[in-house]
C-alpha positions as CSV (number, residue, x, y, z in Angstrom):
1,M,96.6,95.5,90.1
2,R,94.3,98.3,91.1
3,I,92.5,99.6,94.2
4,I,88.9,98.6,93.8
5,A,86.9,101.0,96.0
6,G,87.2,103.8,98.5
7,E,89.5,106.7,98.8
8,Y,92.2,105.3,96.5
9,K,89.7,103.7,94.0
10,G,91.2,103.2,90.6
11,R,94.8,103.7,91.6
12,I,97.1,101.3,89.6
13,L,99.7,99.7,91.9
14,K,103.1,98.6,91.0
15,S,103.3,94.8,90.6
16,P,105.8,92.4,91.9
17,P,108.6,91.8,89.3
18,S,108.7,88.0,89.8
19,L,106.2,85.3,88.7
20,N,107.1,83.5,91.9
21,V,104.9,85.9,93.8
22,R,101.2,85.2,93.8
23,P,99.2,88.4,94.4
24,T,95.7,88.2,95.7
25,S,93.5,88.8,92.6
26,D,91.3,91.9,92.2
27,R,88.3,89.6,92.2
28,L,89.2,87.8,95.4
29,R,90.1,91.1,97.1
30,E,86.7,92.5,96.2
31,T,85.0,89.4,97.7
32,L,87.1,89.7,100.8
33,F,86.2,93.3,101.3
34,N,82.6,92.8,100.6
35,V,82.6,90.3,103.5
36,I,84.5,92.4,106.0
37,A,82.8,95.7,105.0
38,P,80.8,95.9,108.3
39,V,84.0,95.8,110.4
40,I,86.7,97.6,108.3
41,E,85.8,101.2,109.4
42,D,88.5,102.5,111.8
43,A,90.0,98.9,112.1
44,R,93.7,98.2,112.9
45,F,94.6,95.9,110.0
46,L,97.6,93.5,109.8
47,D,98.7,92.4,106.3
48,L,101.1,89.4,106.7
49,C,103.1,88.3,103.7
50,A,102.0,91.6,102.2
51,G,103.7,91.3,98.8
52,S,102.8,94.5,96.9
53,G,100.7,95.8,99.8
54,A,97.5,95.8,97.7
55,V,95.3,94.2,100.4
56,G,96.5,96.6,103.1
57,I,96.1,99.6,100.9
58,E,92.6,98.4,99.9
59,A,91.9,98.2,103.7
60,L,93.0,101.8,104.2
61,S,91.1,102.9,101.1
62,R,87.9,101.5,102.6
63,G,88.3,103.1,106.0
64,A,90.8,101.2,108.1
65,S,92.6,103.6,110.5
66,H,96.0,101.9,110.3
67,V,97.8,99.1,108.5
68,T,100.9,97.2,109.5
69,F,102.5,95.5,106.5
70,V,104.9,92.6,107.0
71,D,106.9,90.8,104.4
72,R,110.2,89.0,104.6
73,S,111.5,90.1,101.2
74,R,113.4,93.4,101.1
75,R,112.3,93.8,97.4
76,M,108.6,93.4,98.4
77,C,109.0,95.9,101.3
78,K,110.5,98.4,98.8
79,L,107.5,97.7,96.5
80,I,105.1,98.3,99.4
81,E,106.9,101.6,100.1
82,A,106.5,102.6,96.5
83,N,102.8,101.8,96.4
84,V,102.1,103.6,99.7
85,E,103.9,106.6,98.3
86,L,102.0,106.4,95.0
87,C,98.7,106.5,97.0
88,R,100.1,109.3,99.3
89,I,99.3,107.4,102.5
90,S,100.6,109.2,105.6
91,E,103.2,107.7,107.9
92,E,100.6,107.8,110.7
93,Q,98.3,105.4,108.8
94,Q,100.9,102.7,108.1
95,V,104.1,101.0,109.0
96,I,106.2,98.4,107.1
97,Y,108.2,95.7,108.7
98,C,110.7,93.6,106.7
99,S,110.6,90.4,108.8
100,E,109.7,86.8,108.8
101,V,106.0,86.6,109.9
102,N,106.4,84.3,112.9
103,E,109.4,86.3,114.2
104,F,107.4,89.6,113.8
105,L,104.4,88.0,115.7
106,R,106.7,86.7,118.5
107,Q,108.2,90.2,118.9
108,S,104.8,91.9,118.9
109,K,102.9,89.3,121.0
110,D,101.2,91.9,123.1
111,E,99.9,93.8,120.0
112,R,96.3,93.2,118.8
113,W,94.7,93.9,115.5
114,D,91.1,94.1,114.6
115,I,91.6,92.3,111.3
116,V,94.6,90.1,110.2
117,F,95.1,89.0,106.6
118,F,97.6,86.2,106.2
119,D,98.5,85.2,102.6
120,P,101.7,83.1,102.7
121,P,103.2,81.1,99.9
122,Y,100.9,78.1,99.6
123,K,103.6,75.7,100.9
124,E,103.9,77.6,104.2
125,D,103.1,76.1,107.6
126,Y,99.8,77.8,108.5
127,L,99.4,76.2,111.9
128,K,102.3,77.9,113.6
129,T,101.2,81.4,112.4
130,L,97.6,80.8,113.2
131,Q,98.6,79.8,116.8
132,L,100.5,83.1,117.1
133,L,97.4,85.0,115.9
134,S,94.9,83.5,118.3
135,N,94.5,86.8,120.4
136,N,93.1,88.8,117.4
137,D,89.5,89.5,116.6
138,L,89.3,88.4,113.0
139,V,92.0,86.3,111.2
140,I,91.6,85.6,107.5
141,A,94.0,83.1,105.8
142,E,94.3,82.8,102.0
143,H,95.2,79.4,100.9
144,H,95.0,76.9,98.0
145,H,91.4,75.6,97.8
146,K,92.7,72.0,98.3
147,T,94.6,72.9,101.4
148,D,92.8,71.8,104.6
149,L,93.3,74.3,107.4
150,P,92.2,73.3,110.9
151,E,88.7,74.1,112.2
152,S,90.1,75.5,115.4
153,V,93.5,76.8,116.5
154,G,93.9,78.0,120.1
155,N,90.8,80.1,120.8
156,L,90.2,80.8,117.1
157,H,87.4,78.9,115.3
158,R,86.8,78.9,111.6
159,T,83.5,80.5,110.9
160,R,83.5,80.6,107.1
161,I,85.3,79.4,103.9
162,L,85.0,81.2,100.6
163,K,86.4,79.5,97.5
164,Q,87.2,81.3,94.3
165,G,89.2,79.7,91.5
166,D,92.3,78.0,93.0
167,S,92.2,80.2,96.1
168,A,90.2,80.0,99.3
169,L,89.7,82.3,102.3
170,S,89.3,80.9,105.7
171,F,87.8,83.2,108.3
172,Y,88.6,82.7,112.0
173,N,87.1,84.4,115.1
174,P,87.6,83.8,118.8
């Protein structure tokens, strides 16, 4: 895995040690950031089920002001820490939480992010998490291309679906 563009372009990130983890491919990350390029500058970015942290680090590399990384696995949180350190990202630009996603969202219910990226294991219940995210400006869920996500959740409405290989990105706006 590598950072595709921006300040950290070309940096090779440490990868998850397990095949049970499904990182967002370089190609899909490139597509994602081409779409959100107009809104990434100075954005507060939330990377849920962050894994290696590649998506959040890409966001910082392309101009996001701050990234909050959330993953339930202590191993993955240590991997995010290593990748953040490898890129020399300051503490002011990022924070890492080792927590279940829905628990983190319930505890930070008054917090808002400009962009939320949610990439859970494909068997995860997307609906509960999307409901907890309905106060944010842009929510992007990565899912299996055959998984049907709802058109609307709370005040979020799906505005776009991008499919690439076995993966898809659903974009939600208020």
